[in-house]
VEXFI-318499 format. One record per residue (C-alpha): x, y, z; residue in one letter. Coordinates in steps of 0.02 Angstrom, whole numbers, padded with zeros to 5 digits, always signed. Layout:
N
XYZA
...
This chain:
139
+05190-05829-01917M
+05129-06006-01892V
+04952-06030-01826S
+04874-06193-01768Y
+04693-06247-01782F
+04589-06403-01759A
+04437-06451-01863E
+04329-06603-01828D
+04457-06672-01704T
+04499-06649-01521S
+04686-06658-01559F
+04791-06527-01470Q
+04965-06487-01539F
+05082-06462-01391K
+05251-06404-01457H
+05205-06243-01547K
+05357-06139-01497R
+05480-06276-01540L
+05390-06309-01703N
+05391-06124-01748N
+05580-06112-01719R
+05606-06270-01821W
+05502-06212-01968L
+05592-06044-01967K
+05756-06139-01977L
+05690-06245-02122V
+05638-06087-02215A
+05804-06000-02184Q
+05901-06154-02238S
+05807-06149-02403E
+05839-05960-02421V
+05657-05918-02384R
+05563-05823-02251R
+05412-05883-02154L
+05254-05791-02197G
+05084-05844-02134D
+05066-06031-02120I
+04909-06110-02048S
+04921-06289-01990I
+04747-06362-01976I
+04736-06531-01889F
+04580-06624-01943C
+04495-06793-01963S
+04500-06910-02113D
+04323-06860-02160N
+04364-06674-02152Y
+04517-06691-02265I
+04419-06804-02384L
+04288-06667-02402D
+04425-06540-02443I
+04505-06661-02565N
+04340-06685-02657I
+04284-06503-02651K
+04445-06415-02700Y
+04551-06546-02790L
+04420-06664-02864N
+04509-06811-02782H
+04396-06940-02698D
+04520-07019-02578Y
+04596-06999-02406F
+04767-06922-02382T
+04876-06868-02237D
+04905-06689-02296I
+04838-06562-02419I
+04942-06406-02448T
+04872-06244-02516F
+05012-06130-02576D
+04999-05941-02553Y
+05185-05904-02571C
+05250-05742-02645E
+05431-05720-02694D
+05540-05789-02553D
+05402-05785-02421I
+05321-05953-02389I
+05139-05947-02342S
+04999-06073-02353G
+04876-06188-02270D
+04925-06364-02217L
+04775-06477-02184F
+04837-06630-02090I
+04730-06782-02053S
+04777-06841-01879V
+04687-07005-01917D
+04797-07040-02068S
+04954-06987-01976V
+04911-07113-01837R
+04883-07251-01965E
+05044-07210-02058N
+05144-07208-01896A
+05082-07383-01856A
+05113-07443-02034F
+05292-07374-02039Y
+05332-07424-01860G
+05368-07249-01799T
+05294-07139-01665S
+05143-07029-01698F
+05247-06874-01657E
+05387-06921-01777D
+05263-06955-01917E
+05171-06793-01881L
+05333-06694-01890N
+05374-06779-02056R
+05205-06731-02127V
+05222-06551-02067I
+05394-06529-02146V
+05331-06618-02302H
+05197-06484-02321G
+05322-06344-02291V
+05439-06419-02422L
+05294-06415-02546H
+05272-06230-02506L
+05458-06204-02539I
+05437-06284-02709G
+05483-06467-02691Y
+05373-06595-02776D
+05344-06781-02759D
+05277-06838-02927H
+05425-06935-02995S
+05537-07064-02910E
+05679-06937-02914E
+05569-06803-02835D
+05511-06924-02701I
+05692-06970-02658A
+05742-06788-02647Q
+05589-06747-02539M
+05626-06892-02422R
+05808-06839-02404A
+05755-06661-02362K
+05626-06725-02237E
+05757-06834-02151N
+05882-06691-02146Y
+05759-06567-02070Y
+05692-06696-01948L
+05870-06720-01886S
+05885-06532-01860L
+05723-06524-01761R
+05806-06615-01617E
+05934-06475-01604R
+05815-06326-01606V
């Protein structure tokens, strides 16, 4: 089950049912099942506090993923900075919604086991993001 929350932001996510169907499809395509996923939309300052407190990183980011997966069931918390998503959308010349969907699937791909530390990992992650973003339009 996917749950949605907001912390330190007035942002309201509008497409929950569509998003839930899409994330279920992503999980099934990767031979996984959806467990409990919490998507927490927050501010830059909120995510910075989490980054410092739990990861000892003193910088802003668009997403922090906490993995609680067991076996083939994907579960975790996705903290998403709506501020950073807005900035990235402007920087990359895409819509806020498209960038937000990319960040959400990016977090889910981390829960599935994909990484983005090497150039090869980054290329594979980007290809998976693009593929699943193309499927979102058909859900």
